[in-house]
VOGU-942957 format. One record per residue: residue in three letters; z, y, x of N, C-alpha, C, O in turn. Coordinates in steps of 0.001 Angstrom, whole numbers, plus 500000, padded with zeros to 6 digits. Layout:
// VOGU-942957
> ALA_Z_Y_X_Z_Y_X_Z_Y_X_Z_Y_X
...
END
This chain:
// VOGU-942957
> MET_477399_485416_537344_477659_485769_535965_479015_486489_535888_480014_485974_536390
> PRO_479055_487673_535265_480308_488426_535220_481331_487742_534311_480985_487155_533286
> ILE_482587_487835_534713_483668_487235_533935_483928_488037_532671_484190_487466_531613
> CYS_483857_489340_532777_484155_490204_531630_483170_491362_531628_482884_491940_532677
> CYS_482669_491693_530494_481777_492839_530381_482391_493844_529398_483283_493476_528634
> PRO_481939_495088_529399_482545_496104_528532_482524_495736_527046_483484_496032_526335
> GLY_481474_495111_526569_481399_494715_525158_482458_493687_524805_483090_493778_523753
> SER_482655_492714_525677_483682_491698_525429_485076_492306_525474_485931_491964_524657
> ALA_485307_493194_526411_486614_493841_526531_486919_494648_525278_488042_494613_524774
> ARG_485933_495373_524773_486136_496180_523567_486471_495286_522371_487350_495624_521578
> ARG_485793_494168_522234_486071_493241_521131_487480_492666_521245_488170_492505_520238
> TRP_487907_492356_522470_489270_491842_522669_490296_492899_522270_491273_492586_521590
> ILE_490085_494134_522683_491023_495215_522360_491075_495437_520852_492158_495593_520288
> GLU_489921_495452_520196_489887_495631_518744_490566_494470_518027_491205_494665_516993
> GLY_490431_493277_518565_491069_492113_517963_492579_492124_518117_493307_491682_517228
> ILE_493045_492632_519250_494487_492683_519507_495136_493806_518715_496190_493600_518113
> ASP_494531_494993_518701_495099_496160_518035_494177_496572_516897_493454_497563_517006
> GLN_494199_495814_515805_493274_496047_514703_493542_497340_513960_492625_497918_513376
> ASP_494785_497806_513971_495114_499042_513262_494772_500286_514065_494733_501379_513499
> GLY_494528_500162_515332_494252_501323_516161_495533_502029_516549_496624_501468_516441
> SER_495395_503256_516999_496575_504009_517436_497366_504505_516231_496841_504608_515122
> GLU_498648_504811_516470_499526_505304_515406_499047_506674_514941_498715_507525_515767
> PRO_499007_506900_513615_498594_508224_513124_499698_509254_513356_500879_508911_513412
> SER_499300_510510_513489_500273_511583_513685_500964_511890_512356_500495_511484_511292
> GLU_502088_512613_512431_502808_513009_511213_501912_513847_510307_501943_513699_509085
> GLU_501124_514717_510902_500222_515574_510121_499176_514740_509384_498878_515004_508219
> GLU_498622_513742_510054_497623_512871_509423_498247_512072_508276_497622_511890_507231
> LEU_499473_511598_508472_500166_510872_507400_500375_511766_506184_500158_511332_505053
> ARG_500799_513025_506407_500995_513953_505288_499682_514240_504569_499656_514363_503345
> ARG_498596_514347_505326_497289_514610_504719_496813_513446_503851_496173_513666_502823
> ARG_497115_512225_504249_496607_511039_503552_497474_510582_502387_496987_509877_501503
> GLN_498751_510967_502365_499630_510443_501328_499336_511078_499987_498882_512219_499902
> GLY_499606_510311_498938_499409_510805_497585_499097_509674_496628_499010_508505_497005
> VAL_498933_510066_495373_498572_509126_494311_497182_509508_493842_496921_510666_493516
> PHE_496300_508537_493810_494913_508803_493464_494506_507925_492284_494632_506701_492336
> LEU_494024_508552_491236_493557_507829_490054_492092_507496_490257_491275_508384_490502
> ARG_491766_506247_490159_490389_505778_490328_489830_505396_488966_490537_505433_487959
> GLN_488578_505037_488948_487916_504665_487696_488543_503393_487127_488818_502436_487850
> ALA_488761_503410_485809_489322_502229_485142_488359_501058_485288_487140_501232_485293
> ARG_488933_499856_485406_488130_498642_485550_488586_497617_484526_489761_497252_484480
> ARG_487665_497165_483721_487920_496093_482753_489166_496345_481902_489960_495438_481651
> GLY_489315_497582_481471_490417_497938_480600_491728_498218_481306_492739_498452_480644
> LEU_491742_498201_482620_492965_498478_483379_492774_499732_484219_491705_499958_484787
> GLN_493815_500539_484291_493772_501733_485115_493918_501341_486576_494686_500439_486910
> HIS_493188_502014_487433_493232_501737_488865_493906_502934_489539_493363_504039_489540
> ILE_495074_502711_490104_495830_503757_490783_496015_503332_492230_496415_502203_492516
> GLU_495719_504250_493132_495861_503976_494559_496967_504882_495092_496938_506093_494869
> ILE_497939_504306_495792_499082_505069_496290_499181_504896_497801_499178_503779_498319
> PHE_499267_506023_498490_499518_506029_499922_500841_506746_500113_500933_507955_499902
> ALA_501871_506003_500513_503219_506555_500620_503904_506045_501880_503573_504984_502407
> THR_504862_506828_502342_505681_506401_503476_506625_505306_502987_506816_505169_501778
> PRO_507218_504529_503879_508173_503506_503438_509328_504087_502616_509786_503458_501661
> ASP_509800_505282_502982_510881_505916_502224_510444_506303_500820_511255_506257_499896
> GLN_509196_506680_500638_508675_507034_499318_508342_505794_498509_508456_505800_497284
> CYS_507937_504748_499177_507469_503539_498499_508580_502814_497754_508357_502331_496644
> GLU_509748_502730_498328_510856_501972_497722_511206_502470_496320_511236_501663_495391
> PRO_511474_503771_496126_511783_504218_494762_510597_504098_493809_510787_503846_492619
> LEU_509378_504275_494317_508200_504118_493458_508095_502688_492948_507829_502473_491765
> LEU_508300_501709_493819_508248_500307_493406_509349_499983_492404_509128_499241_491447
> THR_510535_500542_492627_511650_500305_491712_511315_500825_490321_511538_500130_489329
> VAL_510787_502029_490242_510427_502620_488946_509317_501821_488278_509396_501536_487084
> MET_508289_501458_489030_507171_500714_488444_507605_499322_487990_507195_498874_486919
> ASN_508415_498638_488772_508889_497309_488380_509776_497378_487151_509694_496510_486282
> THR_510624_498394_487063_511479_498559_485896_510643_498860_484653_510909_498328_483576
> ALA_509645_499703_484806_508811_500091_483671_507953_498942_483156_507632_498894_481968
> THR_507582_498026_484027_506707_496932_483605_507445_495638_483306_506827_494655_482898
> ASN_508756_495623_483502_509549_494423_483245_509802_494302_481740_510438_495184_481163
> PRO_509327_493240_481092_509503_493118_479639_510968_492994_479220_511298_493306_478076
> ARG_511842_492555_480098_513254_492412_479740_513994_493744_479679_515099_493802_479140
> THR_513418_494802_480212_514085_496103_480189_513624_496963_479022_514051_498112_478903
> ARG_512772_496441_478167_512265_497212_477028_513210_497136_475850_513934_496156_475676
> GLU_513194_498194_475035_514031_498234_473833_513664_497120_472876_512490_496784_472726
> GLY_514663_496548_472229_514411_495524_471234_514213_494131_471816_513986_493180_471069
> CYS_514293_493998_473099_514110_492682_473728_515388_491869_473532_516479_492337_473859
> THR_515257_490658_473001_516433_489844_472700_516669_488732_473714_517696_488055_473649
> ASP_515731_488524_474660_515906_487410_475592_516630_487813_476863_516748_487001_477780
> ALA_517120_489050_476945_517855_489481_478130_519240_488844_478136_519830_488626_477078
> ALA_519747_488554_479297_521072_487938_479424_522141_488937_479000_522033_490120_479322
> PRO_523183_488484_478276_524249_489397_477874_525050_489860_479077_525174_489148_480074
> ARG_525594_491070_478966_526360_491633_480091_527806_491672_479803_528591_492116_480641
END
């Protein structure tokens, strides 16, 4: 009985490296962007593919925009 067969080896490799090989810079540029998807249950569905450098400012803007304490007229914010 063989110790290892090609099917088992392939499953082990896929299990160890689930993401596959690193994408090229060109592939990353092709895939990045903001994609508007169909609204679901009254909520907009937005899909974003960004580099780590692009992601940080996007998260900062989105968190600031959705934080109720940063809105005008909010009285529960701590005094400065």
